[in-house]
N, C-alpha and C positions, 0 to 999 in steps of 0.2 A: 885669399881665395882666387884672385885674378890669375895668378900663375897656374894654378891647378885647372881652372876652367879653360884657359888658353892652351895648356898642355894637352888636354883631352881633344880639343878641336884640331890641334896640329897633328895628333895621331890619326885623325880621320882623313888627312890629305890624300887624295887619290882614291878614296873609298866611297865617299858621299858625292852624289851628283847634284842633289837639290837640298838646300838648307831652307827651313821655314822658321826662323827665330822670331820671338816677340821682343819688342823693346818697350818697357813700361815707363821709365822715368829717366831723365838726365839731371833732375834736381836732386841733389844729395839729401836734402831735408825730407823731401817726399819719399825717397827711397828708404831712408831711415825710419820714417813714421809708418809707411804702408807695407814695407817688405821686411818686417821683423828686425829692424836695426841694421839693414844692409847698406850702410853709408857708402860702401865701395861699389855698389851696383853700377852706377854710371861708368866708372872706369872699366869695370869688368865687361859690361855689355858692349862698350865701344871697342875694346880690344878684340873681343870674340867676333863681333860683326866684321871688323876689318879683316880678320883672318879668314872668315867664311868667304867674304868677297874675293880675297886674294886667291882662294882655292878654286872657286867656281864662277866668279864674275856675274855679269848681268844674266837675267833669265833668258834662255833660248827655247823657243817653241818650234816644233816640227810643222810640216805643212798642214797637219790636221789641228794645230793649235794645242798640242799636248806638250807639256813641259818636259824638256830633255836634260837640262842642266842649268844651274844658276841659283840665285838668291832671291827669295821672296821675304820681305820684312813686314811683319804685322805690328800694328800699334793700336791699342785700345784707347780711344779718346775718352778722357776722364772729365767729370764735371769740374768746371772752374779752373782747368789746367791748360788753357790754350797756349800760354807762354812756353810751358814745358813741351807741349806737342810741337810748337814752332822750333824749339831748340833741337828736338829729335829730327825733324824734317830737314833742318839746316845741316845737321851732322850727316844725314843720309846723302843729301845732294852734293855736299862739298867733300866729304871724306870717303864715301863709297862711290856713288855715281848718280848723275841725274837720270840715268836710265834704269835705276833700281826699281823693281816691281814692288810697290807699296800697297798693303792692304790696311786702310784706315777703318777700323771697326767701330761701330756705333752701338754695340749691344751691351754696354756696361749696365749691370744691375746690382744695386747695393744688397749685400746679403751677409751672412755670418756675423761678423762684428763691425760692419761698416758704420753702424750708428755711433760707435765710439769716436768716429772722425766726422764731425758735421760737414766738412767740406766735400766728402765723398758719399754722404748718406742720401744722395738723390741720384736719379737717372740723368744721363747726359741728354741735353735737349737736341732737337734736330738742328737748331741754329748753331749750337756749339760744334757739332760734327761738320756742318756745312762750312763754317769758318775755317776749320782745320784743313778741309779739302781745298779751299781757296788758297790758303797759305802754301800748301804743297804745289799747287799750280803756279803760283807766283815764283816759287823757287825752281821751277822748271821740271818738277816731277810730274809725270803723266801716266806712267804704266801702273795699272791696277786701280786707278781712281774711277769713280762713277762718271759717266758722261755728263757734260755741263748741261 
């Protein structure tokens, strides 16, 4: 799957100005469990994000604050998965750019079959989200984060 996903993104080189991807997990076990057996998700998402960043770089805003070009990475903070969120943020800061615009979302709501996985059968707490935001700040990520 990695090659196909990357091939599609490579075909978009020069066509797309703004990418807005989600990154869910870097933990292969979490990916396998929560993404229908997609144990290769971490490898795939990292290669795709690297290519997106290569194409468009850091987010550029015009004088009115309107996005013109670049990458915005979204990450949904999950209950009890602070370490994985930290791994994701380390990847973004080190392998993309510390200037990457990051949207750390706190709106996880367990639904559909979440009760099958007790570890994600609850909402994320405010404290969990705040801890992930602080990790991002410690790693030098600033763009897109709520004000301190």
